Every structure is written in C-alpha cells, then in structure tokens.
C-alpha positions as CSV (number, residue, x, y, z in Angstrom):
1,M,0.0,0.0,0.0
2,Q,2.9,2.4,0.8
3,K,4.3,1.8,-2.7
4,H,0.9,2.8,-4.3
5,L,0.8,5.9,-2.1
6,M,4.3,6.9,-3.2
7,I,3.4,6.5,-6.9
8,I,0.3,8.6,-6.5
9,T,2.0,11.4,-4.6
10,D,5.0,11.4,-6.9
11,L,2.9,11.6,-10.1
12,F,0.6,14.3,-8.7
13,D,3.4,16.4,-7.4
14,F,2.8,18.8,-10.3
15,L,-0.2,20.1,-8.3
16,I,2.3,21.6,-5.8
17,T,5.0,22.8,-8.3
18,D,2.7,24.0,-11.1
19,F,-0.6,25.0,-9.4
20,S,0.5,26.3,-6.0
21,C,-1.3,23.5,-4.2
22,R,-0.4,22.1,-0.8
23,K,-0.9,18.6,0.3
24,I,-3.4,18.8,3.1
25,E,-4.0,15.1,3.8
26,K,-2.6,11.7,2.9
27,K,-3.3,8.3,4.3
28,A,-2.7,4.7,3.4
29,E,-4.8,2.2,5.5
30,S,-6.2,-1.3,5.1
31,W,-9.1,0.0,3.1
32,G,-7.0,2.0,0.6
33,I,-5.5,5.4,-0.1
34,E,-6.7,9.0,0.1
35,V,-4.7,12.1,-0.8
36,K,-6.0,15.6,-0.8
37,Y,-4.5,18.8,-2.2
38,A,-5.8,22.4,-2.3
39,N,-4.8,25.8,-3.4
40,N,-6.7,29.1,-2.8
41,T,-9.6,28.1,-5.1
42,T,-9.6,24.4,-5.7
43,G,-9.5,21.1,-3.9
44,I,-8.5,17.8,-5.3
45,K,-9.1,14.4,-3.8
46,I,-7.7,11.1,-5.0
47,T,-9.2,8.0,-3.4
48,Y,-8.0,4.5,-4.1
49,E,-10.2,1.9,-2.5
50,Y,-8.0,-1.2,-2.5
51,R,-10.3,-4.0,-1.4
52,E,-12.8,-3.5,-4.2
53,A,-10.3,-1.9,-6.5
54,Y,-12.0,1.3,-7.7
55,I,-11.6,4.9,-6.9
56,F,-14.6,6.7,-5.4
57,S,-15.6,10.2,-4.3
58,G,-15.6,10.5,-0.5
59,V,-19.1,10.3,0.9
60,C,-20.8,10.6,-2.4
61,T,-23.3,7.7,-2.9
62,L,-23.1,5.1,-5.6
63,L,-25.7,6.8,-7.8
64,K,-23.5,9.8,-8.2
65,Y,-20.6,8.0,-9.7
66,P,-19.6,8.3,-13.4
67,L,-21.4,5.4,-15.2
68,H,-18.3,3.3,-15.6
69,I,-17.6,3.5,-11.9
70,V,-21.1,2.2,-11.2
71,V,-20.6,-0.7,-13.7
72,A,-17.2,-1.5,-12.1
73,R,-18.8,-1.6,-8.6
74,Q,-21.7,-3.7,-9.7
75,E,-19.5,-6.2,-11.6
76,S,-17.0,-6.5,-8.7
77,R,-19.9,-7.4,-6.5
78,W,-21.6,-10.0,-8.6
79,Q,-18.8,-11.6,-10.7
80,S,-15.9,-13.8,-9.7
81,P,-12.5,-12.1,-9.5
82,L,-10.3,-12.7,-12.6
83,S,-6.8,-11.8,-13.7
84,C,-5.7,-8.5,-15.3
85,G,-7.4,-7.9,-18.6
86,H,-10.8,-9.0,-17.1
87,L,-12.2,-8.2,-13.7
88,S,-10.2,-8.5,-10.5
89,Q,-11.9,-7.2,-7.3
90,V,-8.6,-6.6,-5.6
91,H,-6.0,-6.0,-8.4
92,T,-8.0,-3.9,-10.9
93,P,-7.7,-0.2,-9.9
94,V,-9.8,2.5,-11.5
95,I,-8.6,6.0,-10.7
96,F,-11.3,8.5,-9.8
97,L,-10.5,12.1,-9.0
98,T,-12.8,14.6,-7.3
99,I,-12.5,18.3,-8.0
100,Y,-13.8,20.8,-5.5
101,Q,-14.6,24.5,-5.9
102,L,-13.6,25.6,-2.4
103,H,-16.4,27.2,-0.4
104,N,-14.9,29.4,2.3
105,G,-11.8,27.3,2.0
106,V,-13.7,24.0,2.6
107,M,-14.1,21.0,0.4
108,L,-17.8,20.2,0.3
109,D,-19.0,16.8,-0.9
110,L,-22.2,16.3,-2.9
111,P,-25.3,16.8,-0.8
112,A,-27.8,14.0,-0.2
113,H,-30.4,15.7,-2.3
114,I,-29.9,17.7,-5.5
115,D,-32.6,19.8,-7.2
116,E,-32.6,22.8,-9.5
117,K,-31.7,25.2,-6.6
118,T,-28.8,23.2,-5.3
119,K,-25.4,24.6,-5.8
120,L,-22.7,22.0,-6.3
121,Y,-19.1,22.4,-5.1
122,C,-17.6,19.2,-6.4
123,F,-17.7,16.8,-9.3
124,G,-16.0,13.7,-10.6
125,F,-13.2,14.7,-13.0
126,D,-14.3,12.1,-15.5
127,D,-17.4,14.1,-16.1
128,A,-15.2,17.1,-17.1
129,I,-13.2,15.0,-19.4
130,Y,-16.4,13.7,-21.0
131,L,-17.3,17.3,-21.8
132,L,-13.9,18.6,-22.8
133,A,-11.9,15.7,-24.3
134,P,-13.9,12.4,-24.3
135,D,-11.2,10.6,-26.3
136,K,-9.0,11.0,-23.2
137,L,-11.3,9.0,-20.9
138,L,-9.6,6.0,-19.4
139,K,-11.4,2.7,-19.0
140,P,-11.4,0.6,-15.9
141,L,-8.3,-1.5,-15.9
142,Y,-10.1,-4.8,-16.5
143,D,-11.3,-3.4,-19.9
144,Y,-7.7,-3.5,-21.1
145,D,-6.2,-6.7,-22.4
146,E,-3.0,-8.2,-21.3
147,S,-1.0,-6.5,-24.1
148,S,-1.7,-3.1,-22.5
149,I,1.1,-1.3,-20.7
150,Y,-1.4,-0.8,-17.9
151,C,-1.4,-4.5,-17.2
152,D,2.4,-4.8,-16.9
153,K,3.2,-6.4,-13.6
154,E,6.1,-4.1,-12.8
155,N,5.0,-0.7,-14.1
156,G,1.3,-1.1,-15.0
157,F,-0.2,0.7,-12.0
158,K,2.3,3.6,-12.3
159,E,1.6,4.1,-16.0
160,Y,-2.1,4.0,-15.3
161,V,-1.8,6.7,-12.6
162,R,0.5,8.7,-14.8
163,Q,-2.2,9.0,-17.5
164,F,-4.8,10.2,-15.0
165,A,-2.2,12.7,-13.7
166,N,-1.5,14.0,-17.2
167,N,-5.2,14.4,-17.9
168,L,-5.6,16.5,-14.8
169,R,-2.5,18.6,-15.6
170,V,-3.8,19.5,-19.1
171,I,-7.5,19.1,-19.2
172,G,-8.1,20.1,-15.6
173,A,-5.9,23.2,-15.7
174,P,-8.8,25.7,-15.8
175,F,-10.3,24.2,-12.6
176,L,-6.9,24.1,-10.9
177,N,-6.6,27.8,-11.7
178,G,-10.1,28.6,-10.3
179,N,-12.2,28.6,-13.4
180,F,-15.5,26.7,-12.6
181,S,-17.6,28.1,-15.5
182,L,-18.5,24.5,-16.5
183,M,-20.3,23.8,-13.2
184,P,-23.8,24.1,-14.8
185,Q,-23.0,21.5,-17.4
186,L,-21.4,19.3,-14.8
187,K,-24.5,19.6,-12.6
188,S,-26.7,18.6,-15.5
189,I,-24.6,15.4,-16.0
190,I,-24.8,14.5,-12.4
191,T,-28.6,15.2,-12.2
192,K,-29.3,13.1,-15.3
193,R,-27.2,10.2,-13.9
194,I,-29.2,10.3,-10.7
195,E,-32.5,10.3,-12.6
196,Q,-31.5,7.4,-14.8
197,W,-30.3,5.4,-11.7
198,E,-33.6,6.0,-10.0
199,V,-35.5,4.8,-13.1
200,D,-33.4,1.7,-13.4
201,N,-33.8,0.8,-9.8
202,V,-37.5,1.4,-9.2
C-alpha cells in the first residue's frame, strides 16, 4: 500500500509545483489510499479503495458516480475475480478524482439531495473529461487486455496513474486555476445520472 501511495504522490506532485497546491492530507490504510490537495480556489481528492479496486468520491453515494464506476462496482460485487485484462476485485484499480470548488476554504462533498436550486461544489473529473476531451477518458483497468502497458506487472499501475495525472494537468488546468464556469453543465450530467439510476432501480 505504501508503494501505491508513493506512486500517487510522486505523479501528482505537479499540483504543488505548477498550481500552488499544498498537500493537506494523505493516508494509506487497510481499506485503501486517500490524498487531498488544495490551493486558494480548488481542492483535489484522490481516493483508491484497494479491497474493491476502484476509486470513489468520498461520501458521495453510488448513484452519483460516473457510469463506468457504477458498472465496475456492480460487476465487482456479482462476478468472480479474474486476472488482469478481465475483472479482479482486488487488483484492478480504477482512478477517480474529485475536484472541489472551495467554499470558504472548505471541500464540500455532494449533498444527499440535489434539485434545481442546489449549488454543487464538487464533481468527478471524468465528467469534465467527458465534456472537454472524451477521447482521453480511461477505462477501468479490467477493460484493457494483457497486451496493454497498464497490465504490466512491474509498471502497469504507475503508467495508469501517470495518464490520469497527465489528464488532470492538461484538461483540468482551468479548474486548478479557479475557473469553474462549466459547473452548470457538470451539474446537468450528475442530475441526469441520478434520474437514470432511479428509473433503473425502481
């Protein structure tokens, strides 16, 4: 677990050097890894849940995850663990980043109830990639076959994390610099996901 924490903190160090962030929390425990950064306008949370091998957004509930995260969680619950290239509940990480528009310097998670009057202060970064550069979205690791660099036993996890870090550095630069003009579009994505989840689970 400490090795994974070191990889994550090393590859996201650009948040400190390029975007004036400070590391405000890091922990590696039996359940996984969580690292938080913040500058004057923006918070970033990276959470790696090791036992079920997906990254999730703090206290946000399942129905607020990006769709591929929901699929990953459902499949990890109902299917047998397999080797890399398929599904492995323990060894198939999916990186999920949460971006926060700081509110009075605080990182606020999604509220339990969202309606048209609700102001959101966080979102899953995959939703921003979907809007800005959908070709850069990364799949859950089990969707890559064994020929992928991400499935390499020695460096696969590092390369996988590196690509997420690169996406955040380039695509996420406006948010890291305090530009949250896309929040209405992001709220629309989150709201539609919740509505669809409710329809599918009546």
